[in-house]
C-alpha positions in Angstrom: 71.5 -208.8 -61.2 72.9 -209.9 -58.1 69.9 -211.2 -56.6 68.8 -212.9 -59.8 72.4 -215.0 -59.6 71.8 -215.6 -56.0 68.6 -217.1 -56.7 70.1 -218.9 -59.8 72.9 -220.6 -57.8 72.8 -224.3 -58.0 76.2 -225.6 -57.3 79.0 -225.4 -54.8 81.9 -227.6 -54.1 82.7 -226.2 -50.5 81.2 -226.4 -47.3 82.1 -225.7 -43.8 79.6 -226.8 -41.2 80.2 -227.2 -37.0 83.8 -227.0 -37.4 84.4 -229.2 -40.4 85.6 -228.9 -44.0 82.9 -230.6 -46.9 84.5 -231.2 -49.8 82.5 -232.3 -53.4 85.1 -234.5 -55.1 85.5 -233.1 -58.3 87.5 -236.3 -59.6 84.0 -237.9 -59.1 81.7 -235.8 -61.6 79.8 -235.8 -63.5 78.9 -239.6 -62.7 78.1 -238.7 -58.7 78.6 -236.3 -56.5 80.7 -237.2 -53.1 81.4 -234.8 -50.3 84.3 -236.0 -48.4 84.3 -234.4 -44.6 88.2 -233.5 -43.5 88.8 -232.4 -39.9 92.7 -231.9 -40.1 95.2 -229.8 -42.5 97.1 -232.8 -43.5 94.0 -234.3 -44.9 92.8 -231.1 -46.8 96.5 -230.7 -48.4 96.1 -234.6 -49.8 93.0 -233.0 -51.0 94.4 -230.3 -52.9 97.1 -232.0 -53.8 95.0 -234.8 -55.5 92.8 -232.7 -57.3 89.5 -233.6 -54.9 89.7 -230.0 -54.7 90.7 -227.7 -58.0 90.7 -224.3 -59.2 92.9 -221.4 -57.5 90.2 -219.8 -56.0 88.5 -223.1 -53.8 92.0 -224.3 -53.2 92.7 -220.9 -51.7 89.2 -220.8 -49.5 90.1 -225.0 -48.6 93.8 -224.0 -47.5 92.0 -220.9 -45.2 89.9 -223.6 -43.8 92.7 -226.1 -43.0 94.5 -223.8 -41.1 91.7 -223.5 -38.7 91.4 -227.4 -38.4 95.7 -227.3 -37.8 95.3 -224.7 -35.1 92.7 -226.8 -33.7 94.8 -229.9 -33.2 97.7 -228.2 -32.4 96.1 -226.4 -29.1 94.8 -229.7 -28.4 97.9 -231.4 -28.5 99.4 -228.1 -25.9 102.7 -227.5 -26.3 104.5 -224.7 -28.9 101.3 -225.0 -30.8 102.7 -221.7 -32.8 105.5 -223.4 -33.8 103.4 -226.9 -34.7 101.0 -224.6 -36.9 104.2 -223.9 -38.8 104.8 -227.0 -40.3 100.5 -227.3 -41.5 101.3 -223.9 -43.2 104.6 -225.0 -44.8 102.8 -228.2 -46.0 99.5 -226.0 -47.4 101.9 -223.6 -49.2 103.8 -226.7 -50.9 100.5 -228.4 -51.6 99.9 -226.6 -55.4 103.1 -224.1 -56.6 100.7 -222.2 -59.3 97.6 -221.0 -57.8 98.0 -217.3 -56.7 95.1 -217.5 -54.4 96.4 -220.3 -52.1 99.2 -218.2 -51.2 97.4 -215.0 -50.5 94.9 -216.8 -48.4 97.9 -218.4 -46.2 99.4 -214.9 -46.1 95.9 -213.5 -45.2 95.5 -216.3 -42.5 99.2 -215.8 -40.6 98.5 -211.9 -40.4 95.3 -212.5 -38.5 96.9 -214.8 -36.2 99.6 -211.9 -35.5 97.3 -209.3 -35.2 95.5 -211.4 -32.3 95.2 -209.5 -28.9 95.7 -210.8 -25.3 92.7 -212.8 -24.4 91.5 -213.1 -27.8 90.7 -216.7 -28.9 92.5 -217.3 -31.9 90.8 -220.5 -33.0 87.6 -218.2 -33.3 89.4 -215.4 -35.1 91.1 -217.9 -37.8 87.3 -219.5 -37.9 86.1 -216.2 -38.7 89.0 -215.2 -41.2 88.4 -218.0 -43.3 84.6 -217.5 -43.5 85.4 -213.8 -44.6 87.7 -215.0 -47.4 85.1 -217.6 -48.5 82.3 -215.4 -48.7 84.7 -212.4 -50.2 85.3 -214.6 -53.1 81.6 -215.3 -53.7 81.0 -211.5 -53.5 84.1 -210.9 -55.7 82.8 -213.6 -58.1 79.1 -211.2 -58.5 80.9 -208.1 -59.1 83.1 -209.6 -61.7 80.1 -211.2 -63.4 78.4 -207.8 -63.4 81.5 -205.9 -65.0 81.6 -208.9 -67.7 78.1 -208.8 -68.5 78.8 -205.1 -69.3 81.5 -205.3 -71.6 79.9 -208.3 -73.4 76.7 -205.9 -73.6 79.1 -203.0 -74.7 80.7 -205.4 -77.8 77.9 -206.6 -79.2 74.3 -206.3 -77.2 72.4 -209.3 -79.1 73.1 -212.8 -78.1 76.6 -214.1 -78.9 78.5 -217.6 -79.1 81.2 -217.5 -76.3 83.8 -219.7 -76.2 85.4 -220.8 -72.7 88.6 -223.5 -71.6 89.0 -225.5 -68.2 86.7 -224.8 -65.5 86.5 -221.7 -63.8 83.1 -221.9 -62.2 81.6 -222.3 -58.9 83.1 -225.8 -58.6 86.5 -224.0 -58.8 85.6 -221.1 -56.7 83.3 -219.9 -53.2 80.1 -219.7 -55.8 79.3 -218.7 -59.1 82.4 -218.4 -60.4 84.7 -216.1 -62.8 84.6 -217.2 -66.4 81.3 -219.0 -65.2 79.9 -215.8 -63.4 80.2 -213.9 -66.6 78.8 -216.2 -68.8 75.7 -217.1 -66.1 74.9 -213.1 -65.6 75.1 -212.7 -69.8 72.9 -215.7 -70.3 70.2 -214.2 -67.7 70.4 -211.0 -69.6 70.0 -213.1 -73.0 73.1 -212.7 -74.3 74.1 -216.2 -74.9 73.0 -218.1 -78.3 75.5 -221.0 -76.9 78.5 -221.9 -74.9 81.3 -223.9 -77.0 83.2 -226.0 -74.1 86.6 -227.2 -75.0 87.2 -230.8 -73.5 90.1 -229.6 -71.9 92.6 -232.2 -72.0 93.9 -234.0 -70.5 92.1 -234.2 -67.4 88.9 -233.1 -68.7 87.9 -229.9 -66.7 85.5 -228.4 -70.4 84.0 -231.7 -70.4 83.4 -232.8 -66.8 83.1 -229.9 -65.1 82.3 -226.5 -67.1 79.3 -228.7 -69.5 78.4 -230.4 -66.2 77.8 -226.8 -64.7 76.2 -225.3 -67.5 73.8 -228.0 -68.4 72.7 -227.9 -64.7 71.9 -224.2 -65.2 69.9 -224.9 -68.3 72.5 -222.7 -70.6 73.0 -223.8 -74.0 76.5 -225.8 -74.5 77.9 -227.4 -77.0 81.3 -229.6 -76.0 84.2 -229.9 -78.8 87.6 -231.2 -78.7 90.4 -228.7 -77.8 91.2 -229.0 -81.6 88.6 -227.9 -83.1 88.5 -224.1 -81.3 89.9 -222.6 -84.3 87.3 -224.0 -86.8 84.6 -222.8 -84.3 85.9 -219.3 -84.5 85.9 -219.5 -88.3 82.6 -220.9 -89.1 80.6 -220.5 -85.6 80.9 -216.7 -85.4 82.6 -217.1 -81.7 82.5 -213.4 -80.7 84.6 -213.9 -77.1 86.6 -216.5 -75.4 86.2 -216.4 -72.0 88.8 -218.1 -69.2 90.1 -217.6 -65.8 93.5 -217.4 -63.8 95.5 -219.5 -61.4 98.1 -216.6 -61.2 98.2 -212.7 -63.3 101.7 -211.2 -63.1 102.3 -207.7 -62.4 102.4 -207.1 -65.9 99.5 -208.8 -67.5 100.5 -211.9 -68.2 98.1 -214.5 -67.4 99.2 -218.4 -66.2 95.9 -220.5 -66.8 94.8 -224.0 -67.6 97.2 -225.5 -70.4 95.9 -224.7 -73.8 94.5 -221.0 -72.7 98.1 -219.7 -74.4 96.7 -221.4 -77.7 93.1 -220.0 -77.4 94.6 -216.5 -77.2 96.9 -216.4 -80.4 93.6 -218.3 -82.2 91.4 -215.2 -80.9 93.8 -212.7 -82.2 94.0 -214.3 -85.4 90.4 -214.6 -86.1 89.2 -211.4 -84.6 87.6 -212.9 -81.4 87.4 -210.5 -78.0 89.5 -212.6 -75.0 88.4 -211.8 -71.7 90.0 -213.0 -68.4 87.7 -212.9 -65.4 89.7 -213.7 -61.6 89.6 -212.1 -58.2 92.3 -209.9 -57.5 93.8 -212.6 -55.2 95.0 -214.0 -58.4 97.3 -211.1 -59.1 100.9 -211.7 -58.2 102.1 -208.2 -58.3 105.9 -209.6 -56.8 105.7 -211.6 -60.1 107.3 -209.1 -62.9 106.4 -211.3 -66.0 104.6 -214.7 -65.5 107.5 -216.2 -67.9 109.4 -216.1 -64.7 107.4 -218.7 -63.0 108.1 -222.5 -62.7 105.2 -224.0 -64.2 103.9 -226.9 -62.7 103.8 -230.4 -64.5 101.9 -233.7 -63.7 102.3 -237.1 -64.6 103.3 -239.4 -67.5 99.8 -241.5 -66.7 97.3 -238.5 -67.9 98.9 -239.0 -71.2 99.7 -242.3 -71.7 96.6 -244.1 -70.0 93.1 -243.7 -71.1 90.1 -246.2 -69.3 92.5 -247.9 -67.9 94.6 -248.8 -71.0 98.2 -247.9 -72.1 97.7 -245.5 -75.4 101.9 -245.3 -76.2 105.0 -247.0 -75.2 108.4 -246.5 -74.9 108.0 -242.5 -75.4 108.7 -239.8 -73.1 106.0 -237.2 -71.9 105.9 -233.5 -71.3 102.5 -232.9 -69.5 102.3 -229.1 -68.4 99.2 -228.5 -66.3 99.2 -224.4 -67.1 100.7 -222.1 -69.5 101.7 -218.4 -70.0 99.5 -216.3 -71.9 101.3 -213.0 -72.6 99.4 -209.3 -71.5 99.7 -208.4 -75.4 97.2 -211.1 -76.5 94.1 -210.4 -73.8 91.9 -207.7 -74.4 90.6 -207.5 -71.1 91.3 -208.6 -67.5 88.1 -208.6 -65.6 88.0 -208.0 -61.5 86.1 -207.4 -58.6 88.4 -204.0 -58.4 87.5 -202.8 -61.8 88.7 -203.8 -65.7 92.0 -203.5 -67.1 91.8 -203.1 -71.1 95.1 -204.0 -72.9 97.0 -204.7 -69.4 100.6 -203.1 -69.0 102.6 -203.1 -65.4 101.3 -199.6 -65.0 97.5 -200.2 -65.7 97.7 -203.2 -63.4 99.5 -201.1 -60.4 96.7 -198.9 -61.3 93.8 -201.5 -60.8 95.8 -202.9 -57.6 95.6 -199.6 -55.9 91.8 -199.4 -56.1 89.3 -200.2 -53.4 87.0 -203.0 -54.1 84.2 -202.1 -56.3 81.9 -204.2 -53.8 
């Protein structure tokens, strides 16, 4: 399975070449593929804030490379480079508040810097650490894909209709994707009849990104309005909802793309299985429950304007970017460390105590 997934890899959004970071501008997809080159940490901060790069894992990987860029600039400038580098860490930490992978990756980079031995090049050490973070995310996705595939096969051993929301694919990760990694693996085993993709309002990650990824992979896909999800579950025989996560709390609550919570409620009503696929770096064991998290809200224009036209006048807007799916609505959380069924605090703690399966 690993070899076949590697052979099928056609999409990526992050590339590190000759000491520079290249990011695929996800705002421009699917109309055009535009890559931007970054050689400063400040530039990467802006890329994260402006959604050039998005997806929890992709943000974390990009931030790790940004630390390398920042360190190189600080070393060249001389003086108190450690103190100056702290400014880069601070700006990166503040670039997106919700993605647990961002803070996890920055902790990894800090810890590696602290472990530098006398005479060791901190720049080389941090570059190797960033590359390791990138590569380990791809490897984690491969394990998640295999475990998710096995769960789908165990539930029903024939081709099934799947539903996904947002974009948890190769574009949002170091490669292959989490939710879409599972879909890719299931498709290769001929376990996918069709993948239904929510548009995912208001940023349209489903229609712009996920549908495009599946088309590139030649996986059968049908795009639907978010509001059609309940109807689809009732009349189209959907067996699984498969989504990614931006953060998972210690009790198994999941923070993900706005609209995920309502899918979980609908899935429970219709007897549809609900799977969350995410690397263990998305799990925040310091967060007791996701209800304690301040969820990011985005600008009014995403709802008030469409194609340059004002759609509403004189009205206030509530535009959250994420919602919380309670643990008791989730059937499976699939990570590279293993699977948690019907998550609880005890089960999540046991998962995090394991070593990686890969």
